[in-house]
C-alpha positions in Angstrom: 263.6 30.0 77.5 261.9 31.4 80.7 264.0 34.5 80.6 262.9 34.7 76.9 259.4 34.9 77.3 259.7 37.5 79.9 261.7 39.4 77.5 258.9 38.8 74.6 256.1 40.1 77.6 258.2 43.3 78.3 258.3 44.1 74.6 254.6 43.3 74.3 254.0 45.8 77.2 256.6 48.7 75.7 254.7 48.1 72.6 251.3 49.1 73.8 252.7 51.9 75.8 254.3 53.2 72.4 251.2 52.4 70.9 248.9 54.5 73.2 251.3 57.2 73.4 251.3 57.2 69.2 247.5 58.0 69.9 248.4 61.0 71.6 249.3 63.6 69.5 249.6 67.3 69.3 250.6 70.3 66.6 253.3 72.6 67.4 253.0 76.3 66.0 256.5 76.3 64.8 255.8 73.5 62.4 252.7 72.8 59.8 249.9 70.8 60.8 250.9 67.9 59.5 253.7 67.4 61.6 252.3 66.3 64.7 254.4 65.3 67.9 254.0 62.6 69.9 256.7 60.5 72.8 255.8 56.7 70.6 259.3 56.5 70.1 260.6 56.5 73.7 259.8 52.9 75.0 261.4 51.6 71.5 264.5 53.5 72.0 264.8 52.7 75.9 264.5 48.8 74.6 267.5 49.7 72.1 269.6 50.2 74.7 268.2 47.1 76.9 267.5 44.2 74.7 268.6 45.5 71.7 268.1 47.1 68.2 266.0 43.8 66.6 263.2 44.2 70.2 263.2 47.8 69.3 262.3 47.6 65.3 259.1 44.9 66.8 258.3 47.8 68.9 257.9 50.5 66.4 256.8 47.8 63.7 253.8 46.7 66.4 253.4 50.3 66.7 252.7 51.4 63.6 250.6 48.5 62.9 248.0 49.4 66.2 248.2 52.9 64.4 246.3 51.7 61.0 243.0 51.1 62.9 243.5 55.0 63.8 244.8 56.6 60.3 243.8 59.7 59.1 246.2 59.5 56.4 245.7 55.9 54.6 248.7 54.4 56.1 251.0 56.4 54.8 251.5 58.5 58.3 252.6 55.1 59.8 254.9 53.8 57.1 256.7 57.4 57.5 256.8 56.6 61.5 257.7 53.4 60.5 260.6 53.7 58.3 262.6 56.7 60.3 261.6 55.5 63.6 263.3 51.8 62.5 266.3 53.7 61.7 266.3 55.8 64.2 266.4 52.8 67.3 268.3 50.4 64.8 271.2 52.8 64.6 271.1 54.1 68.1 271.2 50.4 69.7 274.0 49.0 66.7 276.8 52.1 68.2 274.8 51.4 72.1 276.3 47.7 71.5 280.2 48.9 70.5 280.2 50.7 73.9 278.0 49.9 76.5 278.7 52.7 78.8 277.4 56.5 79.0 280.0 57.9 76.3 278.2 54.6 74.3 274.3 55.8 75.2 275.4 59.3 74.3 277.0 58.1 70.6 273.9 56.3 70.2 271.5 58.9 70.8 273.5 61.5 68.8 274.0 58.5 66.0 270.9 57.8 66.1 269.2 60.9 66.0 271.4 61.8 62.8 270.7 58.6 60.9 266.9 59.4 62.0 267.3 62.9 60.3 269.6 61.9 57.3 266.7 59.1 56.4 263.8 61.6 56.9 265.1 63.4 54.0 265.0 60.8 51.1 262.3 58.8 52.6 259.7 61.8 52.6 261.2 62.7 49.3 261.0 59.5 47.5 258.7 57.9 48.7 256.2 59.9 51.3 255.3 62.8 49.7 254.5 60.9 46.7 252.3 58.8 48.1 250.3 61.7 49.4 250.0 62.9 46.1 249.2 60.2 44.4 247.4 57.8 47.0 245.8 60.4 48.9 245.9 63.0 46.1 246.5 65.7 48.3 248.5 68.1 45.7 252.3 69.0 46.6 250.6 72.5 46.1 248.2 72.4 49.5 251.2 70.9 51.1 253.7 73.7 50.3 250.7 76.2 51.0 250.8 74.7 54.5 254.1 74.6 54.7 254.7 78.5 53.8 251.7 79.8 56.2 254.4 79.1 59.1 257.1 79.4 56.9 256.9 82.1 53.7 259.8 81.5 51.8 258.6 77.1 51.6 258.1 77.4 48.2 259.7 74.0 46.9 259.1 70.1 47.3 263.1 70.4 48.6 261.8 73.2 50.4 259.1 71.2 52.6 261.5 68.5 53.3 264.3 71.1 54.4 263.2 74.0 55.6 259.4 71.9 57.6 260.1 68.4 58.1 263.6 68.1 58.6 263.9 70.7 61.6 260.7 69.0 63.5 262.7 65.4 63.4 266.0 67.5 65.1 263.7 68.3 67.5 262.1 65.4 68.3 265.1 63.6 67.9 266.5 66.2 70.7 263.7 65.9 73.0 263.1 62.2 72.8 266.7 61.5 73.3 267.2 63.8 76.1 264.5 61.7 77.7 265.5 58.9 77.2 269.1 59.4 78.9 267.4 60.6 81.8 265.0 57.6 82.5 267.2 54.8 80.8 269.2 53.8 83.4 266.2 53.7 85.8 263.9 51.3 83.7 267.1 49.3 83.4 267.8 48.7 87.0 263.8 47.7 87.5 263.7 45.3 85.0 267.3 43.7 86.8 265.5 44.1 89.9 262.6 41.4 88.6 264.9 39.4 87.0 263.5 41.1 83.5 266.7 42.3 82.0 
């Protein structure tokens, strides 16, 4: 019971850290301005390898729930972040559970990033972009125009998803996976040292 309490405390701290990282988002000049990069998935991805997929998904849920208080998208951005973020960390954690070594970490990072990117295609096309059109009343033409400012041949909804959003998610997966691979063991050793693993 004491060990469980300690783990819950660690998850809470990581969720708080993740929430702070989500606020510190920034635009990249090679992507439309509505796609903002942040490192908030990093704590959940690390926890997916240390405690498993369920605590990692909990961090994603807590992070996105807290960010609702700062939303500029009527909660749609937070919904999108949770959907693809939860798929990312859960799939990475499940893959790692099947092989708990360095190869398993690499497979988890690669597989989780792939599942995240593919999920992003379908959630954006069928859920997120329609929500922006119908809830926020942002016309699809306005979204297409924002993307075409960066990539001139974006002209359809599928173009937005496949040429703008998909490459963004792939880049995010690569960057955050690389950082996770570098720091995962170090954080695991710290937690083990204080009997928190």
